[in-house]
C-alpha positions as CSV (number, residue, x, y, z in Angstrom):
1,M,49.3,142.9,160.8
2,P,51.5,144.6,163.2
3,L,54.0,147.2,162.0
4,A,57.8,146.4,162.1
5,S,59.3,147.6,165.2
6,D,62.1,150.2,164.7
7,G,64.5,148.1,166.6
8,G,65.7,150.6,169.2
9,S,62.6,149.9,171.5
10,G,61.9,146.3,170.7
11,S,57.9,147.2,170.2
12,A,56.0,149.5,168.0
13,R,54.0,151.9,170.4
14,A,51.7,154.3,169.6
15,V,49.7,157.0,171.1
16,Y,46.4,158.2,170.5
17,P,45.7,161.5,171.6
18,G,42.4,163.6,172.4
19,T,40.2,165.2,175.0
20,F,37.6,162.0,174.2
21,D,34.7,164.3,175.8
22,P,33.0,161.8,175.4
23,F,34.5,158.9,173.9
24,T,32.7,157.9,170.6
25,P,32.2,155.1,168.6
26,G,34.7,156.4,165.9
27,H,37.3,156.8,168.7
28,F,36.8,153.2,169.6
29,D,36.9,152.3,166.1
30,I,40.2,154.0,165.5
31,V,41.7,152.2,168.7
32,D,40.3,149.0,167.4
33,R,42.0,149.5,164.3
34,S,45.1,150.6,165.5
35,R,45.5,147.9,168.1
36,H,45.9,145.5,165.3
37,M,48.7,147.8,163.6
38,F,50.7,148.2,166.9
39,D,52.2,146.2,169.8
40,R,51.1,148.8,172.2
41,V,48.6,151.7,171.8
42,T,48.2,154.2,174.6
43,V,44.7,156.3,174.4
44,L,46.2,159.9,175.7
45,V,43.5,161.8,177.5
46,A,44.9,165.0,177.0
47,V,44.2,168.6,178.1
48,N,43.4,171.1,175.2
49,D,43.1,174.5,176.2
50,G,40.7,175.4,173.6
51,K,38.3,173.0,175.3
52,Q,36.0,172.8,178.4
53,P,35.8,169.2,178.7
54,S,32.7,167.8,181.2
55,G,34.9,166.1,183.4
56,T,39.0,166.0,184.9
57,T,41.5,164.0,182.5
58,A,41.6,161.3,185.0
59,A,38.0,161.0,185.0
60,R,37.5,160.6,181.4
61,A,40.7,158.0,181.2
62,R,38.8,156.0,183.9
63,E,35.7,156.2,181.9
64,I,37.4,155.1,178.4
65,R,39.1,152.2,180.6
66,G,36.0,150.9,181.7
67,L,34.5,151.3,178.1
68,L,37.2,149.0,176.7
69,P,37.3,145.2,176.2
70,A,39.1,142.9,178.8
71,G,41.0,141.3,175.7
72,W,42.3,144.6,174.4
73,E,45.4,143.9,176.6
74,N,47.6,145.8,174.3
75,V,45.7,149.3,174.7
76,A,46.4,151.3,177.7
77,V,45.1,154.4,178.8
78,A,46.4,157.4,180.6
79,A,45.8,161.2,181.7
80,W,48.4,163.5,180.3
81,H,49.1,167.6,180.7
82,G,51.6,168.6,178.3
83,L,52.8,168.0,174.8
84,T,51.9,164.7,173.2
85,V,55.4,164.6,172.1
86,D,56.9,164.8,175.6
87,Y,55.0,161.9,176.5
88,C,56.0,159.9,173.2
89,R,59.6,160.7,174.4
90,R,59.3,159.6,178.1
91,N,57.4,156.6,177.0
92,G,59.0,155.2,173.9
93,C,56.0,155.8,171.6
94,G,57.1,156.5,168.0
95,V,53.9,156.9,166.5
96,I,51.0,159.4,166.9
97,I,47.7,158.1,165.9
98,R,44.9,160.8,164.4
99,G,41.8,160.1,163.1
100,V,40.1,162.3,160.1
101,R,36.5,162.3,159.0
102,N,36.6,165.0,156.4
103,P,39.2,167.3,154.2
104,A,39.0,170.1,157.1
105,D,40.1,167.3,159.5
106,C,43.0,166.3,157.0
107,V,44.6,169.7,156.4
108,H,44.5,170.8,160.3
109,E,45.9,167.2,161.1
110,H,48.4,167.5,158.2
111,E,49.8,170.7,159.7
112,L,49.9,169.3,163.2
113,A,52.1,166.0,161.8
114,A,54.4,168.2,160.3
115,M,55.0,169.8,163.6
116,N,55.3,166.6,165.0
117,A,57.8,165.1,162.5
118,A,59.6,168.3,163.1
119,L,59.9,167.4,166.9
120,G,60.8,163.5,165.9
121,V,57.5,161.8,166.0
122,T,55.6,160.4,163.1
123,T,52.0,161.0,162.5
124,L,49.6,158.4,161.4
125,L,46.2,159.5,159.9
126,V,43.4,157.2,160.0
127,P,40.5,157.8,158.0
128,S,36.7,157.2,159.6
129,R,34.7,154.7,158.5
130,P,32.2,156.4,156.3
131,E,29.3,155.1,158.7
132,L,31.1,157.0,161.7
133,V,32.2,160.2,159.4
134,T,29.3,162.5,161.1
135,M,30.1,161.1,164.7
136,S,32.0,164.0,166.7
137,S,32.2,164.3,170.6
138,T,30.4,167.9,169.9
139,A,27.5,165.9,168.3
140,V,27.3,163.4,171.1
141,R,27.3,165.8,173.7
142,A,24.3,167.9,171.7
143,L,22.2,164.5,171.7
144,R,22.6,164.0,175.5
145,P,19.8,164.6,177.3
146,Q,19.9,167.4,179.3
147,G,19.5,166.8,183.3
């Protein structure tokens, strides 16, 4: 069931930011669940200075776009260099979606949510499904064959 629109932009838009290196089944699940709650969800492939991704943001965005089913018409993918709240302001997104797998994630994301709220954007924390809780990009990279 879609969330009610705020009345200002005419639609409820959300952004799901991350480095997505790689895009895991857990990420896919968060997008799938979110697309039913919002009129539009943008998977925002972002830069994180604390990480060294395997490809450029543009390459990762293209890869994710290719993974999404054709019927997901309300899901977009964009590459972004900058603060997520700046993207939200420029693109009329009122909500930042963040997945949480465990209590440590929850504490970290709660701190980020407080900062985002101070900057005028709400954060929605979406808990991982139990069967996906151990899935992380780091774990997926470690399991990839070296070659």
